[in-house]
DOSEDO-685362 format. One line per 5 residues: number of its first residue (from 1); for each residue x, y, z of N, C-alpha, C. Coordinates in Angstrom, 3 decimals. Example, Ala and Ser with C-alpha at 12.3 -4.5 7.8 and 13.67 -1.06 7.14 Angstrom:
2
1) 13.190,-5.690,7.800,12.300,-4.500,7.800,13.200,-3.300,7.800  12.850,-2.250,7.080,13.670,-1.060,7.140,12.900,0.030,7.870 .
! end
This chain:
265
1) -9.322,-22.995,3.039,-8.511,-22.238,2.072,-9.224,-22.111,0.720  -9.898,-23.175,0.271,-10.589,-23.138,-1.020,-11.701,-22.090,-1.017  -12.355,-21.927,0.135,-13.412,-20.912,0.247,-12.827,-19.513,0.133  -11.680,-19.287,0.770,-11.012,-17.982,0.692,-10.583,-17.695,-0.743  -10.029,-18.709,-1.383,-9.593,-18.561,-2.777,-10.773,-18.204,-3.674 .
6) -11.909,-18.854,-3.436,-13.098,-18.582,-4.247,-13.573,-17.145,-4.066  -13.566,-16.673,-2.822,-13.975,-15.278,-2.559,-13.014,-14.295,-3.218  -11.721,-14.586,-3.132,-10.716,-13.708,-3.730,-10.874,-13.642,-5.249  -11.142,-14.786,-5.870,-11.332,-14.812,-7.323,-12.561,-14.015,-7.736  -13.624,-14.103,-6.934,-14.830,-13.324,-7.236,-14.545,-11.835,-7.119 .
11) -13.768,-11.454,-6.109,-13.396,-10.040,-5.958,-12.557,-9.578,-7.146  -11.613,-10.425,-7.549,-10.755,-10.082,-8.684,-11.590,-9.897,-9.952  -12.485,-10.844,-10.222,-13.311,-10.760,-11.432,-14.201,-9.516,-11.417  -14.740,-9.180,-10.262,-15.588,-7.991,-10.150,-14.770,-6.719,-10.371  -13.526,-6.732,-9.905,-12.632,-5.588,-10.085,-12.328,-5.385,-11.567 .
16) -12.010,-6.462,-12.268,-11.754,-6.384,-13.707,-13.000,-5.877,-14.447  -14.152,-6.384,-14.050,-15.408,-5.960,-14.677,-15.649,-4.473,-14.465  -15.353,-3.974,-13.272,-15.503,-2.547,-12.983,-14.623,-1.722,-13.907  -13.361,-2.109,-14.033,-12.444,-1.355,-14.885,-12.921,-1.364,-16.338  -13.269,-2.531,-16.831,-13.690,-2.628,-18.233,-15.002,-1.902,-18.496 .
21) -15.885,-1.874,-17.507,-17.157,-1.160,-17.680,-16.950,0.344,-17.808  -15.780,0.823,-17.356,-15.433,2.238,-17.502,-14.462,2.467,-18.664  -14.420,1.492,-19.583,-13.633,1.566,-20.809,-12.130,1.677,-20.532  -11.707,1.057,-19.435,-10.288,0.980,-19.110,-9.752,-0.328,-19.684  -8.699,-0.233,-20.476,-8.119,-1.403,-21.143,-7.433,-2.274,-20.096 .
26) -7.778,-3.562,-20.062,-7.241,-4.486,-19.055,-6.736,-5.757,-19.736  -5.517,-6.156,-19.383,-4.979,-7.463,-19.764,-4.939,-8.315,-18.499  -5.543,-9.481,-18.533,-5.530,-10.387,-17.387,-4.607,-11.564,-17.697  -3.624,-11.778,-16.831,-2.740,-12.939,-16.941,-3.221,-13.992,-15.951  -3.611,-15.129,-16.467,-4.222,-16.148,-15.611,-3.176,-17.101,-15.048 .
31) -3.111,-17.149,-13.730,-2.194,-18.050,-13.026,-2.932,-19.356,-12.739  -2.401,-20.470,-13.250,-3.093,-21.749,-13.055,-2.759,-22.405,-11.711  -1.883,-21.762,-10.933,-1.567,-22.274,-9.601,-0.475,-23.316,-9.550  0.066,-23.692,-10.698,1.042,-24.784,-10.736,2.415,-24.390,-10.197  2.681,-23.101,-10.091,4.016,-22.652,-9.680,4.092,-22.227,-8.214 .
36) 3.000,-22.377,-7.481,2.964,-21.964,-6.077,3.343,-20.489,-5.942  2.527,-19.650,-6.576,2.753,-18.197,-6.554,1.518,-17.517,-5.966  1.357,-17.549,-4.650,0.125,-17.066,-4.025,-0.099,-15.560,-4.133  0.958,-14.792,-4.437,0.814,-13.339,-4.514,0.798,-12.815,-5.945  0.577,-13.695,-6.917,0.643,-13.271,-8.315,-0.479,-12.306,-8.691 .
41) -1.413,-12.110,-7.789,-2.485,-11.138,-8.016,-1.960,-9.706,-7.957  -0.695,-9.545,-7.525,-0.076,-8.228,-7.382,1.103,-8.084,-8.353  0.850,-7.904,-9.650,1.944,-7.911,-10.637,2.809,-6.660,-10.642  2.367,-5.588,-9.995,3.121,-4.330,-10.095,4.502,-4.421,-9.457  4.753,-5.469,-8.662,6.049,-5.584,-7.988,7.155,-6.137,-8.883 .
46) 6.809,-6.843,-9.949,7.861,-7.477,-10.747,8.055,-6.878,-12.129  7.185,-5.938,-12.520,7.317,-5.382,-13.872,6.794,-3.951,-13.920  7.410,-3.119,-14.763,6.871,-1.779,-15.030,7.249,-1.370,-16.451  6.597,-0.319,-16.944,6.737,0.102,-18.341,6.997,1.602,-18.399  7.946,1.988,-19.276,8.364,3.388,-19.335,8.798,3.753,-20.748 .
51) 7.908,4.398,-21.502,8.249,4.962,-22.816,9.029,3.980,-23.687  8.437,2.833,-23.933,9.068,1.865,-24.814,10.068,0.949,-24.131  10.196,1.074,-22.819,11.092,0.186,-22.079,10.311,-0.579,-21.011  10.727,-1.808,-20.788,10.100,-2.673,-19.811,11.164,-3.032,-18.774  10.790,-3.041,-17.489,11.749,-3.329,-16.428,11.285,-4.541,-15.629 .
56) 12.204,-5.464,-15.384,11.961,-6.604,-14.505,12.728,-6.358,-13.208  12.066,-6.624,-12.065,12.610,-6.220,-10.776,13.023,-7.401,-9.890  14.033,-7.170,-9.041,14.442,-8.179,-8.056,13.533,-8.141,-6.834  13.037,-9.300,-6.429,12.088,-9.372,-5.323,12.623,-10.234,-4.191  12.237,-9.886,-2.976,12.760,-10.555,-1.793,12.256,-11.995,-1.677 .
61) 10.958,-12.204,-1.809,10.379,-13.537,-1.603,10.615,-14.428,-2.820  11.137,-15.632,-2.584,11.407,-16.544,-3.688,10.136,-16.919,-4.446  9.024,-17.047,-3.732,7.766,-17.398,-4.401,7.347,-16.316,-5.391  7.700,-15.078,-5.107,7.323,-13.985,-6.002,8.202,-13.969,-7.249  9.404,-14.465,-7.144,10.292,-14.501,-8.307,9.753,-15.433,-9.388 .
66) 9.000,-16.434,-8.963,8.443,-17.386,-9.925,7.315,-16.778,-10.759  6.866,-15.591,-10.388,5.815,-14.927,-11.169,6.329,-14.422,-12.511  7.640,-14.263,-12.639,8.209,-13.711,-13.860,8.319,-14.806,-14.917  7.213,-15.154,-15.503,7.151,-16.225,-16.500,7.545,-15.696,-17.871  8.341,-16.451,-18.595,8.831,-15.996,-19.899,7.696,-15.758,-20.891 .
71) 6.630,-16.583,-20.830,5.525,-16.383,-21.765,4.774,-15.092,-21.451  4.615,-14.772,-20.170,3.968,-13.524,-19.787,4.825,-12.336,-20.204  6.114,-12.456,-20.008,7.027,-11.364,-20.364,6.968,-11.085,-21.865  6.978,-12.136,-22.680,6.879,-11.959,-24.133,5.561,-11.292,-24.515  4.467,-11.745,-23.903,3.155,-11.178,-24.210,3.097,-9.696,-23.829 .
76) 3.574,-9.356,-22.632,3.519,-7.973,-22.175,4.439,-7.070,-22.987  5.556,-7.604,-23.401,6.460,-6.822,-24.249,5.780,-6.479,-25.565  5.054,-7.445,-26.118,4.338,-7.223,-27.371,3.183,-6.246,-27.176  2.386,-6.449,-26.134,1.219,-5.597,-25.894,1.604,-4.151,-25.591  2.726,-3.973,-24.903,3.143,-2.617,-24.515,3.954,-1.925,-25.596 .
81) 4.384,-2.688,-26.607,5.225,-2.111,-27.641,6.624,-1.778,-27.152  7.068,-2.454,-26.090,8.387,-2.172,-25.526,9.485,-2.657,-26.479  10.451,-1.781,-26.743,11.577,-2.113,-27.621,12.788,-2.600,-26.828  12.865,-2.197,-25.559,14.008,-2.569,-24.729,13.512,-3.154,-23.417  14.388,-3.960,-22.789,14.052,-4.499,-21.472,15.261,-4.356,-20.541 .
86) 15.015,-3.770,-19.386,16.025,-3.664,-18.342,15.737,-4.749,-17.312  16.675,-5.675,-17.160,16.493,-6.815,-16.256,17.387,-6.630,-15.035  16.761,-6.344,-13.881,17.487,-6.117,-12.634,17.489,-7.348,-11.730  16.966,-8.454,-12.220,16.701,-9.595,-11.340,17.966,-10.251,-10.788  19.105,-10.063,-11.451,20.354,-10.649,-10.948,20.720,-10.086,-9.575 .
91) 20.174,-8.932,-9.230,20.462,-8.318,-7.934,19.938,-9.158,-6.766  19.027,-10.077,-7.058,18.537,-10.968,-5.997,19.673,-11.782,-5.388  20.654,-12.136,-6.201,21.790,-12.921,-5.705,22.679,-12.091,-4.775  22.570,-10.765,-4.882,23.339,-9.862,-4.028,22.543,-9.388,-2.816  21.315,-9.903,-2.685,20.473,-9.496,-1.562,19.987,-8.064,-1.658 .
96) 19.867,-7.579,-2.900,19.390,-6.206,-3.118,18.076,-6.269,-3.894  17.070,-5.556,-3.394,15.726,-5.673,-3.959,15.142,-4.297,-4.280  14.322,-4.281,-5.314,13.577,-3.081,-5.702,12.294,-3.597,-6.328  11.202,-3.523,-5.574,9.991,-4.244,-5.966,9.015,-3.362,-6.750  9.496,-2.953,-7.931,8.656,-2.291,-8.903,7.977,-1.034,-8.392 .
101) 6.738,-0.861,-8.828,5.981,0.320,-8.401,5.321,0.107,-7.045  5.721,-0.971,-6.349,5.466,-1.062,-4.918,6.517,-0.252,-4.189  7.770,-0.414,-4.618,8.890,0.323,-4.033,8.957,1.766,-4.511  8.608,1.991,-5.778,8.762,3.307,-6.405,7.388,3.875,-6.740  7.078,5.043,-6.192,5.851,5.757,-6.567,6.261,6.893,-7.493 .
106) 5.654,6.942,-8.663,6.089,7.856,-9.712,5.150,9.042,-9.900  5.747,10.205,-10.005,5.085,11.374,-10.566,5.621,11.467,-11.986  4.963,10.775,-12.899,5.476,10.657,-14.264,5.521,12.005,-14.974  4.515,12.844,-14.755,4.438,14.130,-15.452,5.607,15.034,-15.103  6.022,15.003,-13.834,7.080,15.891,-13.376,8.419,15.191,-13.180 .
111) 8.476,13.898,-13.579,9.721,13.125,-13.528,10.322,13.100,-12.118  9.476,12.824,-11.126,9.918,12.683,-9.741,9.547,11.282,-9.272  10.482,10.610,-8.608,10.242,9.258,-8.101,10.438,9.251,-6.588  9.498,8.652,-5.874,9.518,8.591,-4.418,9.802,7.157,-3.973  10.659,7.007,-2.956,10.944,5.666,-2.443,11.157,5.693,-0.939 .
116) 10.424,4.827,-0.258,10.617,4.564,1.158,11.610,3.404,1.266  12.820,3.702,1.754,13.871,2.699,1.810,13.535,1.654,2.868  13.636,0.373,2.474,13.248,-0.723,3.363,13.982,-1.991,2.940  13.641,-3.100,3.561,14.253,-4.375,3.195,13.929,-4.768,1.758  12.880,-4.187,1.188,12.486,-4.504,-0.182,12.772,-3.373,-1.157 .
121) 13.386,-2.306,-0.677,13.660,-1.141,-1.510,15.075,-0.662,-1.223  15.997,-1.057,-2.076,17.401,-0.731,-1.891,17.697,0.669,-2.429  18.349,1.494,-1.615,18.591,2.888,-2.005,19.481,3.000,-3.237  20.551,2.226,-3.288,21.465,2.320,-4.423,20.780,1.911,-5.725  19.992,0.838,-5.673,19.254,0.415,-6.873,18.246,1.475,-7.293 .
126) 17.595,2.083,-6.309,16.619,3.130,-6.621,17.305,4.320,-7.292  18.431,4.742,-6.758,19.144,5.883,-7.356,19.601,5.546,-8.775  20.050,4.323,-8.981,20.461,3.899,-10.314,19.271,3.907,-11.273  18.124,3.422,-10.790,16.899,3.432,-11.609,16.553,4.867,-12.015  16.610,5.787,-11.079,16.281,7.195,-11.360,17.236,7.801,-12.377 .
131) 18.511,7.449,-12.271,19.496,7.943,-13.229,19.204,7.408,-14.625  18.842,6.146,-14.695,18.557,5.511,-15.994,17.363,6.171,-16.681  16.310,6.454,-15.918,15.078,6.972,-16.515,14.907,8.481,-16.332  15.932,9.129,-15.789,15.978,10.585,-15.641,14.827,11.115,-14.779  14.667,10.467,-13.621,13.723,10.933,-12.607,14.510,11.519,-11.435 .
136) 13.943,12.536,-10.812,14.536,13.075,-9.596,14.172,12.161,-8.426  15.156,11.642,-7.679,14.838,10.746,-6.562,14.457,11.506,-5.293  13.415,11.053,-4.633,13.024,11.566,-3.318,13.029,10.370,-2.370  13.922,10.403,-1.389,14.175,9.245,-0.537,13.795,9.554,0.906  13.160,8.574,1.553,12.788,8.725,2.957,12.628,7.347,3.580 .
141) 12.367,7.337,4.868,12.124,6.086,5.598,10.865,6.233,6.432  10.074,5.170,6.452,8.797,5.217,7.163,8.610,3.951,7.987  7.907,4.099,9.093,7.581,2.940,9.931,6.268,3.199,10.646  5.610,2.130,11.033,4.344,2.263,11.755,4.605,2.715,13.182  3.553,3.079,13.885,3.729,3.598,15.248,4.287,2.546,16.206 .
146) 4.140,1.264,15.855,4.712,0.205,16.692,6.127,-0.171,16.261  6.692,0.609,15.321,8.083,0.425,14.938,8.339,-0.511,13.781  7.309,-1.100,13.197,7.486,-2.007,12.063,7.743,-1.222,10.786  8.672,-1.703,9.976,8.953,-1.005,8.721,7.754,-1.096,7.778  7.561,-0.052,6.997,6.567,-0.068,5.925,7.366,-0.322,4.657 .
151) 7.297,-1.556,4.159,8.279,-1.958,3.152,7.941,-1.532,1.739  6.696,-1.112,1.463,6.363,-0.626,0.129,5.882,0.824,0.194  6.404,1.624,-0.710,6.067,3.048,-0.760,4.607,3.258,-1.137  4.058,2.380,-1.987,2.688,2.599,-2.448,1.634,2.254,-1.395  2.085,1.843,-0.213,1.160,1.676,0.906,0.779,3.037,1.486 .
156) 1.710,3.979,1.419,1.507,5.250,2.129,1.319,6.450,1.222  1.467,6.281,-0.101,1.273,7.447,-0.968,0.876,7.061,-2.383  0.220,7.999,-3.051,-0.185,7.850,-4.448,-0.159,9.234,-5.085  0.281,9.307,-6.334,0.438,10.594,-7.012,-0.404,10.627,-8.274  -1.267,11.627,-8.362,-2.039,11.855,-9.568,-1.491,13.033,-10.345 .
161) -2.341,13.664,-11.146,-1.920,14.819,-11.926,-2.125,16.117,-11.149  -3.272,16.231,-10.489,-3.584,17.451,-9.734,-3.788,17.188,-8.251  -3.803,15.936,-7.861,-3.958,15.572,-6.449,-2.996,14.446,-6.104  -2.655,14.358,-4.833,-1.768,13.300,-4.363,-2.123,12.967,-2.925  -1.910,11.708,-2.552,-2.224,11.216,-1.209,-0.920,10.830,-0.519 .
166) -0.784,11.203,0.751,0.400,10.788,1.504,0.070,10.679,2.990  0.697,9.708,3.631,0.599,9.563,5.082,1.928,10.022,5.675  2.046,11.314,5.918,3.307,11.888,6.402,3.639,11.433,7.813  2.641,11.117,8.603,2.908,10.821,10.014,3.728,9.556,10.219  3.810,8.683,9.206,4.644,7.488,9.355,6.088,7.738,8.913 .
171) 6.372,8.919,8.392,7.749,9.326,8.099,8.298,9.920,9.386  9.153,9.189,10.064,9.521,9.525,11.448,10.553,10.643,11.540  11.398,10.804,10.531,12.371,11.886,10.542,11.670,13.214,10.225  11.847,14.201,11.082,11.113,15.460,10.936,11.432,16.175,9.632  12.704,16.184,9.263,13.099,16.863,8.021,12.441,16.195,6.819 .
176) 12.484,14.870,6.768,11.854,14.143,5.665,10.342,14.317,5.691  9.754,14.366,6.882,8.303,14.522,7.003,7.833,15.838,6.395  8.687,16.843,6.435,8.351,18.126,5.812,8.687,18.138,4.323  9.839,17.582,3.974,10.344,17.740,2.603,9.596,16.893,1.579  9.137,15.707,1.984,8.469,14.838,1.001,7.137,15.446,0.530 .
181) 6.245,15.879,1.418,5.019,16.533,0.938,5.294,17.812,0.148  6.381,18.502,0.474,6.720,19.717,-0.277,7.027,19.398,-1.733  7.609,18.232,-1.978,7.864,17.821,-3.355,6.562,17.604,-4.125  5.517,17.249,-3.390,4.210,17.074,-4.011,3.487,18.403,-4.182  3.576,19.261,-3.190,2.709,20.437,-3.129,2.968,21.444,-4.243 .
186) 4.140,21.373,-4.902,4.400,22.283,-6.016,3.486,21.979,-7.204  3.042,20.759,-7.318,2.297,20.333,-8.503,0.914,19.761,-8.205  0.710,19.282,-6.976,-0.543,18.610,-6.644,-1.184,19.188,-5.386  -2.486,19.003,-5.310,-3.210,19.265,-4.070,-2.957,18.060,-3.161  -2.312,18.284,-2.024,-1.871,17.179,-1.166,-2.967,16.785,-0.177 .
191) -3.293,15.512,-0.176,-4.297,14.956,0.726,-3.566,14.149,1.794  -3.528,14.661,2.997,-2.871,13.973,4.107,-3.834,12.957,4.716  -3.382,11.706,4.794,-4.182,10.675,5.453,-3.500,10.271,6.760  -4.277,9.734,7.675,-3.731,9.281,8.954,-3.170,7.873,8.806  -2.420,7.441,9.816,-1.905,6.072,9.785,-3.059,5.068,9.798 .
196) -4.121,5.388,10.525,-5.282,4.491,10.530,-5.870,4.373,9.127  -6.004,5.497,8.422,-6.503,5.447,7.047,-5.557,4.653,6.147  -4.268,4.815,6.371,-3.294,4.051,5.591,-3.512,2.555,5.765  -3.788,2.125,7.003,-4.015,0.702,7.255,-5.316,0.206,6.617  -6.169,1.151,6.214,-7.387,0.803,5.475,-7.191,1.019,3.967 .
201) -5.920,1.096,3.537,-5.528,1.129,2.125,-5.871,2.433,1.412  -5.975,3.524,2.164,-6.249,4.823,1.538,-5.048,5.375,0.774  -3.865,4.795,0.967,-2.703,5.209,0.185,-2.470,4.340,-1.030  -3.237,3.254,-1.161,-2.995,2.261,-2.200,-4.031,2.392,-3.317  -3.927,3.482,-4.055,-4.852,3.751,-5.155,-4.041,4.243,-6.347 .
206) -4.666,4.247,-7.515,-3.951,4.584,-8.743,-4.858,5.390,-9.662  -4.278,6.450,-10.238,-4.990,7.229,-11.254,-4.745,6.583,-12.609  -5.823,6.175,-13.270,-5.706,5.524,-14.578,-6.513,6.304,-15.613  -6.171,6.092,-16.868,-6.843,6.772,-17.983,-7.512,5.723,-18.858  -8.753,5.981,-19.272,-9.455,4.995,-20.095,-9.228,5.246,-21.584 .
211) -9.902,4.466,-22.409,-9.704,4.538,-23.857,-10.076,5.899,-24.429  -10.928,6.645,-23.728,-11.381,7.951,-24.204,-10.595,9.104,-23.590  -9.537,8.763,-22.842,-8.713,9.798,-22.229,-9.265,10.366,-20.936  -10.225,9.662,-20.340,-10.844,10.112,-19.096,-10.145,9.489,-17.900  -9.904,10.297,-16.858,-9.190,9.830,-15.671,-10.128,9.265,-14.614 .
216) -9.631,8.230,-13.917,-10.344,7.656,-12.773,-9.335,7.326,-11.676  -9.678,7.672,-10.434,-8.945,7.128,-9.293,-9.557,5.765,-8.976  -8.727,4.719,-8.992,-9.192,3.357,-8.724,-8.705,2.946,-7.340  -9.619,2.431,-6.523,-9.293,2.064,-5.139,-10.230,0.951,-4.674  -9.998,0.477,-3.471,-10.892,-0.530,-2.904,-12.079,0.143,-2.225 .
221) -13.124,-0.650,-2.021,-14.299,-0.156,-1.302,-13.919,0.262,0.118  -13.019,-0.496,0.749,-12.578,-0.166,2.098,-11.893,1.196,2.137  -11.009,1.450,1.175,-10.335,2.739,1.104,-11.346,3.863,0.886  -12.261,3.665,-0.045,-13.269,4.681,-0.339,-14.094,4.999,0.900  -14.410,3.978,1.668,-15.219,4.148,2.879,-14.482,4.962,3.948 .
226) -13.151,4.887,3.947,-12.379,5.550,4.997,-11.824,6.918,4.596  -12.024,7.325,3.353,-11.718,8.704,2.983,-12.848,9.603,3.474  -12.505,10.797,3.921,-13.536,11.773,4.285,-14.133,12.352,3.006  -15.295,12.977,3.139,-15.932,13.581,1.964,-15.060,14.699,1.390  -14.404,15.435,2.245,-13.507,16.505,1.768,-12.336,15.919,0.987 .
231) -11.780,14.826,1.487,-10.669,14.178,0.784,-11.115,13.642,-0.572  -12.301,13.082,-0.628,-12.827,12.586,-1.907,-13.015,13.729,-2.896  -13.472,14.870,-2.381,-13.650,16.040,-3.236,-12.307,16.474,-3.830  -11.258,16.415,-3.031,-9.919,16.783,-3.501,-9.419,15.780,-4.540  -9.692,14.502,-4.328,-9.300,13.482,-5.309,-9.994,13.722,-6.650 .
236) -11.210,14.196,-6.616,-11.980,14.410,-7.855,-11.411,15.534,-8.717  -10.419,16.255,-8.212,-9.718,17.218,-9.070,-9.096,16.503,-10.261  -8.768,15.241,-10.069,-8.131,14.445,-11.121,-9.104,13.606,-11.925  -10.206,13.203,-11.320,-11.130,12.339,-12.045,-12.138,11.699,-11.113  -13.039,10.941,-11.693,-14.066,10.268,-10.901,-13.455,9.127,-10.084 .
241) -14.132,8.754,-9.005,-13.648,7.701,-8.131,-14.360,6.388,-8.472  -13.586,5.337,-8.579,-14.147,4.013,-8.817,-13.579,3.051,-7.773  -14.453,2.222,-7.209,-13.996,1.339,-6.133,-14.725,0.004,-6.200  -14.065,-1.009,-5.621,-14.592,-2.365,-5.657,-14.258,-3.061,-4.340  -15.095,-4.006,-3.949,-14.856,-4.755,-2.711,-13.678,-5.716,-2.895 .
246) -12.601,-5.470,-2.136,-11.398,-6.309,-2.215,-10.991,-6.817,-0.835  -11.931,-6.938,0.076,-11.567,-7.175,1.475,-10.919,-8.538,1.715  -11.280,-9.548,0.953,-10.590,-10.842,1.103,-9.149,-10.725,0.629  -8.965,-10.120,-0.532,-7.614,-9.915,-1.075,-6.785,-9.062,-0.133  -7.374,-8.008,0.394,-6.657,-7.131,1.323,-6.308,-7.863,2.613 .
251) -7.247,-8.660,3.110,-7.039,-9.330,4.377,-6.027,-10.455,4.314  -6.030,-11.190,3.209,-5.142,-12.349,3.078,-3.827,-11.960,2.402  -3.915,-11.160,1.346,-2.721,-10.836,0.563,-1.958,-9.631,1.049  -2.630,-8.738,1.791,-1.956,-7.563,2.323,-1.798,-6.416,1.347  -2.321,-6.571,0.125,-2.280,-5.512,-0.872,-3.670,-5.130,-1.307 .
256) -3.770,-4.052,-2.072,-5.089,-3.581,-2.483,-5.074,-3.207,-3.965  -5.945,-2.274,-4.345,-6.212,-1.997,-5.751,-4.971,-1.622,-6.542  -4.129,-0.734,-5.991,-2.978,-0.290,-6.742,-2.015,-1.452,-7.026  -1.848,-2.317,-6.038,-0.932,-3.457,-6.192,-1.392,-4.413,-7.278  -2.678,-4.415,-7.562,-3.245,-5.357,-8.526,-3.077,-4.883,-9.981 .
261) -2.538,-3.677,-10.165,-2.442,-3.104,-11.500,-0.990,-2.770,-11.824  -0.461,-3.394,-12.873,0.827,-2.984,-13.432,0.497,-2.117,-14.638  0.497,-0.815,-14.436,0.004,0.075,-15.487,1.001,0.235,-16.625  0.482,0.433,-17.826,1.324,0.694,-18.984,1.247,2.175,-19.330  2.404,2.795,-19.462,2.434,4.233,-19.777,2.497,4.439,-21.283 .
! end
């Protein structure tokens, strides 16, 4: 286990170095391991930021709830300039979960929010979130070909400014399979990925902006390797592609580049 941890830390440090080398502002919260929070490398599930507001989310796994440290929350509130905080964590006692930007994929420019309803993404909470922040909700359900639920929306889709990625084939309802990409196609060039590509984290990427206002699609090396050249060309409509080796993190933690970033808007 110590060897795996060491490899994961090296991948994490290299990822941070990649972002900073492209003048992307990064805040690193260091987990000392004392709270038994093995998934704290994926902060996007417990916090998000929206025009001066900060949101804390209810999470299914008890170990993940311990990631919401008061000192981190105070620091992030200060760094983001958030004036208000919406705390949804009491919903955990009701067995209702909404795991941040894992559950919710945002088209911030067009005020559209996408959610794959699952054990970790409650429909009523999602609709309430959309009402609060004035986003149009787009709701669907997805599962793998072997019938397993896909519990996070950001596994199967990502939305940029001029391009977007989606794995429509895992949306099993025919009407939803047509309607969800249509919500994207009005504003973005839609890049359809296969379920196999999805399992290689091709849906788990994020468009970020650096200090100079330049856009980059950030993804793992594995995802970059499994995109076709045509798909990469379509992604470049939004910005240059940046990728880093995250295979230990992906293999052990089950998340990739997008999950590792809680972006500030």
